[in-house]
C-alpha positions in Angstrom: 0.0 0.0 0.0 1.1 3.6 -0.5 0.4 6.9 1.2 -1.5 7.9 -2.0 -4.0 5.1 -1.3 -2.9 2.7 -4.0 -2.2 -1.0 -3.6 0.2 -3.2 -5.5 0.0 -7.0 -5.6 2.6 -9.4 -7.1 1.0 -12.0 -9.4 3.6 -14.1 -11.1 6.2 -11.7 -12.6 3.6 -8.9 -12.8 2.5 -6.3 -10.2 -1.2 -5.4 -10.4 -2.1 -1.9 -9.2 -5.3 -0.3 -8.1 -6.8 2.0 -5.5 -7.7 1.1 -2.0 -11.2 0.8 -0.4 -10.3 3.8 1.7 -9.7 5.8 -1.5 -13.0 4.6 -3.0 -14.8 5.6 0.2 -13.2 9.1 0.2 -13.9 9.7 -3.5 -17.5 8.5 -3.6 -19.0 6.7 -6.6 -16.4 6.4 -9.3 -17.8 7.6 -12.6 -14.7 7.6 -14.9 -11.3 5.9 -14.9 -8.8 7.4 -17.3 -5.4 5.6 -17.8 -2.9 7.7 -19.6 -0.4 5.0 -20.4 -0.4 2.1 -22.9 1.0 -1.4 -22.9 4.8 -1.3 -23.1 5.0 2.2 -21.6 7.3 2.7 -18.7 5.9 4.0 -15.4 8.1 5.9 -13.0 7.5 5.5 -9.3 5.4 8.3 -7.9 4.4 9.7 -11.3 0.8 10.0 -12.3 -0.5 7.4 -14.8 -4.1 8.4 -15.0 -7.1 9.9 -13.1 -10.2 8.7 -11.4 -13.3 10.9 -11.5 -16.1 10.6 -9.0 -19.3 12.4 -8.1 -17.2 14.4 -5.6 -13.8 15.1 -7.3 -11.0 14.2 -9.7 -8.0 12.4 -8.4 -4.6 11.4 -9.9 -3.5 7.8 -10.0 0.2 7.5 -8.9 2.5 4.6 -9.8 3.6 2.9 -6.5 6.7 1.5 -8.4 8.3 1.6 -11.7 8.2 -0.8 -14.6 6.8 -1.5 -18.1 3.0 -1.7 -18.4 2.0 -5.2 -19.4 -1.8 -4.9 -19.2 -4.5 -2.2 -18.7 -8.0 -3.0 -17.3 -10.0 -2.0 -20.4 -13.3 -3.0 -18.7 -13.0 0.2 -16.6 -13.6 2.4 -19.6 -17.2 1.3 -19.9 -17.7 0.0 -16.4 -15.9 2.2 -13.9 -18.2 0.9 -11.2 -16.0 -2.2 -10.9 -13.7 0.1 -8.8 -16.6 0.8 -6.4 -17.7 -2.8 -6.2 -14.4 -4.7 -6.2 -11.4 -2.4 -5.9 -9.0 -5.2 -5.0 -10.3 -7.6 -7.8 -12.2 -6.6 -10.9 -11.4 -2.9 -10.3 -7.6 -3.1 -10.8 -6.1 -0.4 -13.0 -2.8 -1.5 -14.6 -0.3 -4.4 -14.4 3.4 -3.9 -14.9 6.6 -5.8 -15.0 8.6 -4.1 -12.2 12.0 -2.7 -13.1 13.2 -3.3 -9.6 12.0 -6.6 -8.0 12.7 -5.3 -4.5 10.5 -2.2 -5.0 7.5 -3.9 -3.4 9.5 -4.1 -0.2 9.4 -0.3 0.1 5.6 -0.3 0.3 3.4 -0.7 3.4 1.8 -4.0 4.3 -1.8 -4.1 5.4 -1.0 -3.5 9.1 1.3 -0.5 8.3 -1.4 0.9 6.0 -4.1 0.5 8.7 -1.8 2.4 11.2 -1.2 5.1 8.6 -5.0 5.6 8.1 -5.5 5.7 11.8 -2.8 8.4 12.2 -4.3 10.4 9.3 -7.7 10.4 10.9 -6.4 12.0 14.2 
């Protein structure tokens, strides 16, 4: 997990990226997902790769780690509600092949992210 409320999960040699349930809750109903990268593009850690629009606001999507984009969840173009309904499953955003295999180690685990959220709310 990241402080920008994204998650990253290793699946084989890919890392799948999406936004957390907390982010979905804060944004409200997601009405549009716009991914500004294509397959084969390189993502840089911390750089925006798209936006999420909701009934409340527009928010940037930031890459939690760097690498080459291998897949984009095209279903979100027509059905952004997948992010609302299943942000850790059907609502994933992009998958990439990480340029640094150890980059995931720099992210928060579930317990650290929960502590971060708790500290943010005080």
